[in-house]
N, C-alpha and C positions, 0 to 999 in steps of 0.2 A: 411363372410363379404367380404373377398378378392375375392371370386368367383363372388359374386354379383357385385362388383365394376368392375371386368374384363368384365362381360356381359354388364354393363351399358356403359363402355368405348367403347366396340365394337359397341353397338347401336349408340353411339355418332358419331363414325367414319362413320358408315353407313349413318347417317343423314347428316353428312358433305359431303359425297360423292354425295348424292342426291342433296344437295344444290349446290355443285360444278357443277353437271350436269345441273341443272336448270339455274345457272348463265351463264354457258358456252353456253347453248342454246340461252339465251337472247342476249349474246354477239355475237354469230354467226348470229342471226337474224339481229342485227344491221349491222354487216359486210355485210350480203347478201343484205340488203336494200341499203346500201351505194354502194356496187358493182353493184347492179341492176341499180341504178341511173347513175353511171359512164358509164356502158356499153351502156345504152340507149342514154345518152346525148353525150358521147364522141366517141362512136363507131358506133352504129346502125344508128343514124340519119346522121352523116357525111358520112358513107358508102353508105347509100341509096341515099343521094344527089349526091355523087361523082360517084358511080359505078352503081346506079340504082337497085342493088340487093346485098344481103349479101352472099358472098361465101368465107368461111374461108379457103377453100383449096387454094385460091390464096394467094401468099406469102405476098403481101402488106397488104391485109386485116388481115391476121393472125398476122403479126408483129404489126399492129395497135392495134388489140385486146389484144395481149400479153403485149404491152406497157401499155395499159389502166389498165389491171388487176393487173399487177405487181406494177405499181405506186400507185394503190389504196390500195394494201394489203402489201406493202413492210415492214411496221413497226408493223404488227399485228400478227407476229409469226404463219403465215399460211404455212403449209407444202405442201398442194396440193389443186389445184382448178381444177374442171372438169365441163364442161358445156355440157349438153345433149340437143339435139333438140327435137321437138315434136314427132319424130319417135323413140325415145330411142336410138339414135346414138350419140356417143361422137363426138362433133364438136370441142371442145377445151380442152386442158389439159396441165398442167405443164410437164407431161410425154408424149412426142409426140408419143411414141409407142402405146398409148391407142387411139389416134385419129382414128376414123372410126369404132371402135368396136360397134357392135350392141347388143341390149338387155342386156346392162351391168349395168343398174340402179337398177333392181330388184324391190322389193315391195316398197322401199322408193321412188323410182322414180315415181311409180304409185300414191302414196299419194301426192307427190309434184305436179303432174299434176292435181290433184284434189284440188289444192290450199291449201294443208296442209303441213306445214313445220315439219320435224322430225329430231331428233338427237339420236345418239347411242354412247355408250362408247365402245371403242376397247382397250383391254389390251393384252400385249404380255409378255411372260416370261415362266419360267419353271413351272412344276406342283406345286412344293413347294412354289415358289414365288407367284403364283396365289392363292394357298390355304391359305397362311398367309397374303394376301393382300399386297404383295410387288412386283408388276409388274415392269418389266424392262422398258416398255414403256406404256404410256396411251395417247390415242388419242380420240378426239371427232369428229365424222363425222356428218355433217349437210346437209340435202337435203332441198332446198327451191325453190319455183317456180320463174321463171324469167318472169316479166311482164313489159309492158311499163307503164309509169306514165301519167295520164290524162293531166296534164299541159304541158307535152312535146309533146305527140302524142295522141290526142283523138281517132284517127282512130285505133291505135294499142292497146289502153288501154282496159283491160278487159280479153281477152283470154290469156292463158298461152303460152308464146313463147318458153319456154324451162325450163330446171331444172339446178340449180347450186349446185354442191357438193363441200363443203369446208371441208378440213381435218386440224384440229388444234392439235398441240402437247401440251398436258397439263401435261406432266410427272413431270415437276418441281412443279406445283401446287399440284399434287397428292403426290409427295414425301414430301411436307410440311404437308399434312394430315397424312402420315405415321409417320413422325417425331412427330406430335402432338399425334398420337396414342401411340407411344413408350414413349413419355413424360408422358402421362396419366397413362399408365400401370406401368411404372417405379416409378412414384410418388406414385401410389397406393401400389405398392409392398413395397416401403420404409416405407410409413406411416403405412401400415398394419403390416409390419415386426416389426417396433418399438412398435406398439400397442400390437402385439403378445408377444414380449419380456417383455413389462411392465406387461401385464396380467399374463404371465407365472411367472414372479417374484412375483407378488401379490399373485398368487395361491400358489407358493412354500412357501412364507412367511406365508400365512394363514395356510398351512399344518404344518409348523414348530410350529406356535403358538398353533394349535390344539393339536399336539403331545406333546408339552411342557406342556400345561394345563392338558392333559390326564395323563402325567407322574407325574405332580405335584399332581393331584387328587389321583393317585394311591399311591404315597408316603404319602400323607396326611392320606389316609385311613389306610395304614400300620402303620403310627405313631399313629393314633387314636386307632387302635386295640392294638398296643403295649402299649399305655398309659393306656387303659382300663385294660389290663392284668397286667401292673405294679401297677396300682392303687389297683387292687384286692390283688396283692401280698403284696403291701405296707401296706394295711389295715390289712391283716393277720399277716404280720411281726410285725407291731406295736402292735397288740393285744397280739401276742405270746411273744414278747420281754417284754412287760409290765408285763405279768403274770410271766415270768421267773425272772425278776429283783427282785421281792419281796422275793421269796425263796432264790435267790442268795445272797441277802443282809443278810438274816438270816444265811446262810452258812458261809459267809465271817466273820460276827461278831462273830459267834460261834467259828470259827477257831482262831480268834484273842484272844478270852477268853481262849480257850484251850492252846494256846501258852503261855499266861501269867501264867496259873496255872502250866504248865510244867516247866517254867523258875523258879518258886518258889520251885518246887520239885527237881530242878536241874536235870531234865530228858532231855537227849539229843535226839531229834528226828527232822527230816526235814519235816515230814508230815504236820504239821500245816503251815509251810512256803510255802510248795507247794500248799496247799489248798488256802491260802490267795493270792498267786501270780496268780494262774489260775483263781480264782474268779475275781481278778482285770482285767485280760485279757478278760475274758468273759463279764465283765461289759463294757469294752471299745467297744467290738463288738456290744453289744446290743445298746450302745449309738450311734454307726454309723448307725445301722438299724433304730433307731428312728429319727435321724437327716435326713436320706434320705427319710423315709416314711412320716415324718411330718415336712416339712421345716419350719424353724422359720420365723416369720415376722420381717423384719429389724427395728431396733430402729433408725430412721433417725435423724441425726444431722450433723452440719458442721464438716468436718475433712479434713486432708491433707494426700494425698497418700504418699508423700515422708517421712513423719514421721512414717507411718506404715511400710514402707520398712526398715527404720533405726531400728525400733524395731525388725523386723524379723531378720535382720543381727546380731543385738546384741544378740538375743536369740541363733542363730546358730553359734556364734563366736567360741565356743569350737570345734565344728566339722570342722569349716573352718580352724582353726589352726592345728588341728590334721591331716587332710588330705591335708594340704597345697593347699587349693583351692583359686584361685584368684577371687575376686569380682570386676567387673568393673561397675561403676555407670555413666550412661549418663543421668543425670537428670537436666533439666533447672531450673533456679532460680525463674522464674515467673509462676510457676504452680498455677492454680486457686484452690480454695477449691471445694469440692464436698459434696453433701448431701448423707450420707451413714451411715451404722452401722459399726463403726470402729472395733468392736470385730469380726464381721463376716468377714470383708475384711482382717483383720489381720490373721485369721485362714485360709482363702482361699489362701492368698499369701504364708503363711507358708507351707501349703501342697504342693503348686507348687514348692517352693524352695527345700523342702525335696525330692520331686521326682527328681528334677534336680541333687541334690547331689547324689542320689542313682544311677543315670546314668553315673556319672563321675568316673574316676580313680584318683589316686593321681596326683597332679599338674594340675588339671583341671581348667576350667575357666567358670564363669557364668557372663553374661552381663545383667545388668538391664537398659533398655533404655525406657525413657518416652517421649512422644510427646503429644502435645495438640493443639486444635484449639478452636473456639468459642463455640463448642457444645460438644466435647468429649475429654477425656483423654485416651491415648493409652499406656498401659504398656506391654513391651516385656521382657520375661524372656528367654534368649538365652544361651544354654550350648553347649559345644564343645564335647559332648559325642558321642556315636556311632549312635545316632538317634533311631528312632522307626521303626520296620518292618512295611511295608505297610499293610500287612494282619492284624497286631495288631492295626495299626492306624485306620482301618475301624471299629474296635469293641471297641475302647478305651472308648467310652461313654456308652457302654452297662453295665447295673447294674450287679454286682457280677462277672464281667469279670476281671481277674487279672493274671499276669504272675509271681507273687511272691509266695513263699512258704507259707508265712503268709499274713494275710489281708483278707478283705471281698470283695474287688473290688468295694467298694462304695466311695472311697476317692474322685476321680475325679467327680463322680456324685454329691457328696455333694458340691464340689467346684462350679460346674456348676449351681446348684440350688441357691447357695449364690450369684453368679454373676448375674444370671437372675432375682433374687429377687430385684436387684438394677437397673433393666432395661438395663443391660449390656450384652456383648457377650464374649465368650471365644472360641478360636480356637487353634489347635495344628498342626503344620506342620514341616516337616523335612527341615534342612538347607543344603546348598551345601558348601563344600564337605561332611561335617558331622555335627552332632548336631541336636538339636530340638529347636523350637521357640514356646513358649506359649504366645499368645497375648490376653490381656484382655482389653476390651474397656468399659469405664464407662461414662455416661453423666455428663457434668459439672453441 
């Protein structure tokens, strides 16, 4: 587009040059006509009457001729006037050194003698200046026939008496054209540059959008595959857990009966206690598997978040006192109610607080900060522990991933399922300089 615009601007300049040449030719023709009239009326006729013949070599006639020509053209920016007689000899010129030269008119003189006026453009400058159309000087040279007018001298009218050559300096006019050319090219460069930058920005933005969508699509496909995989694992886990739970219940109840009989016989053995304890632990693990594989549907009813938090703190109060943990509550008084399953949220908040406790040392601190607007309630559980390793943070929602010696690695997954079942979100980030922040957002 820029190249095409440059070509068009160059053509425009070419057309303007041609128009300048045409207008200059018309202007020169008018000057020649006026000069022709003045020479005939103010010089030739008076000279013929006074001297009987025209002899420009005589000083008086030359001065009269010079006065007539200069007075006629003094305000028309004419650089040179040369008059040739019918024998192609220079009879008059602003440059007196040219007077008397023969055969100096050339082809343009011949055309003027045939009553045909011609003009040509003469440009001077270095090769670079002429190549890029920036000539130092631009002149228009016009040759026109010199004839008597019928109303002044019917006897002399008709045949060509000589040829007038007029040289006009049009450098200023041509410089205006060059400035116009520079203005056009510069404007085109600026406009096309802005357009190029805009288009480049649009293309870059489009590429980013395409890359972003491709990345999102790839992640969605990965999540879909992972979800399908987890779904299969979940179904298998739920089936296996269900089948294990029944014989496990029998083992547990049998161990309890065995313990009672041994108590009656006053037999001392820890084997029944171990069987009961491990059965209970295994039952808790199976419960986690079933809760993760088959999330419960919330029993929705109005509840208040701050009341659930108070119940959590009351339940954990023995641990709080034992480890001397400080609980800071930043809870506004005007919290709105939410529609939720209070039992599920209680369990979710409890798991979050227990994880926070496990990350603290003695004399630690947990801040519970709640904010709200017209659409959401945001609950932040902030501890001042050591924080979470970045590599672990990337895998923290992965099922069965745990850094503890005991546990299934499903606790946070179950919490996330509970929060998402309420159309909420949960995120975990590290705090500066240390600590972690678990943020739960629930709709009002």
